[in-house]
C-alpha positions in Angstrom: 144.5 25.9 86.6 142.3 28.3 84.0 138.7 28.6 83.6 137.8 25.0 81.7 134.3 24.4 79.9 133.0 20.0 80.1 130.8 17.9 79.7 128.2 17.7 83.0 128.8 14.9 85.4 126.5 13.1 88.0 129.0 14.2 90.6 128.1 18.5 89.3 124.7 17.5 90.3 124.8 19.0 93.8 126.8 22.4 92.3 124.7 22.7 89.6 121.5 22.9 91.8 122.6 24.9 93.9 124.2 27.3 91.2 120.5 27.2 89.3 119.3 28.0 92.7 121.5 30.9 93.8 120.7 32.7 90.5 116.8 32.5 90.5 116.6 29.8 87.8 114.7 27.4 89.8 110.9 27.1 89.5 108.8 24.8 92.1 107.1 23.3 89.4 110.8 22.6 87.7 112.6 20.2 90.1 116.3 20.4 88.8 116.9 17.2 89.7 114.7 15.7 87.3 115.7 18.1 84.8 118.8 17.0 85.1 118.1 13.0 85.0 116.0 13.8 82.0 118.8 15.7 80.1 121.4 13.0 80.9 119.2 10.9 78.7 118.9 12.9 75.9 122.3 14.5 74.2 124.0 14.7 78.0 127.3 16.2 75.7 125.5 19.4 75.6 124.9 19.7 79.1 127.9 22.0 79.9 129.7 23.4 83.3 132.8 26.1 82.9 135.2 25.1 86.3 137.5 26.8 87.6 140.6 26.0 90.0 137.8 22.7 91.0 134.9 25.0 91.2 131.8 25.0 89.5 131.3 28.5 88.4 128.7 28.1 85.2 126.4 26.2 83.9 124.6 26.3 80.2 122.3 23.2 78.9 121.3 23.2 75.0 119.9 20.6 73.2 119.0 20.8 69.1 116.1 18.9 67.5 116.8 18.7 63.9 114.9 22.1 63.1 117.0 24.5 66.2 118.8 24.7 69.0 117.6 25.7 72.6 119.9 26.9 75.9 118.5 26.2 78.4 120.1 26.9 82.3 122.9 29.5 81.5 124.7 30.3 84.2 127.2 31.7 86.3 128.2 32.6 90.1 127.1 35.7 91.3 130.5 36.4 92.8 131.8 35.7 89.2 129.9 37.7 86.8 131.4 39.9 84.2 134.0 37.5 83.7 133.2 36.6 80.0 132.4 32.5 81.7 128.4 33.1 80.1 129.8 34.2 77.2 132.6 31.1 76.9 129.4 28.8 77.9 127.1 30.1 75.0 130.2 29.9 72.6 130.9 26.2 73.3 127.5 25.2 73.3 127.3 27.2 69.6 130.3 25.5 68.6 128.4 21.8 69.7 125.5 22.6 68.2 127.1 24.0 64.7 128.6 21.0 64.6 125.4 19.1 64.7 124.3 20.8 61.8 121.7 23.2 63.7 121.0 26.4 61.7 119.9 28.3 64.5 119.2 28.9 68.5 117.2 30.0 70.3 116.6 30.4 74.3 113.6 32.1 76.7 113.9 34.7 78.5 111.6 35.2 81.8 110.4 39.0 81.9 111.5 39.7 85.4 115.5 38.7 83.9 115.1 41.6 81.7 119.2 42.3 83.0 120.0 39.7 80.2 118.3 41.6 76.8 121.5 43.6 77.2 124.1 39.8 77.5 121.9 38.6 74.4 121.8 41.5 72.5 125.5 41.9 72.8 126.1 38.2 71.3 123.9 38.9 68.0 120.7 37.5 69.8 117.7 39.1 68.5 114.3 39.7 70.5 111.2 38.8 68.5 107.3 38.6 69.1 106.1 34.9 70.5 103.0 33.8 72.0 105.1 30.6 73.9 102.6 28.3 75.8 103.3 25.1 77.0 101.5 21.4 77.7 103.2 19.2 80.6 102.9 15.4 79.3 104.0 14.4 82.8 103.2 15.6 86.5 106.2 15.9 88.5 
């Protein structure tokens, strides 16, 4: 069975969290299980996974707030990098955002994850300087 991209299902939870941990996407201050629970209440159809031969090999979490779209938790299994999984996930997320009328999409990359810059450049993403700030409204 070829690689397929489909919406996340709750049965994918452990495989997704394991993938995020293997790819360095988790942080102590962000509980991945809580992030999944919250996403399932808001646009769950924009939380996508890539599955190949029954094995979960990629993920992306997208959202649209009426002004711009966002991509989070883009990951492909380390042993499968370079096979186009992340590229396909981004394309599918962009297609779904466009279908909602989303005019632009953005994402954030941590400074230590510089290896991804070339990937996003190749997909047409343009870097820009912003001051990113945040505030927790719910302490997890």
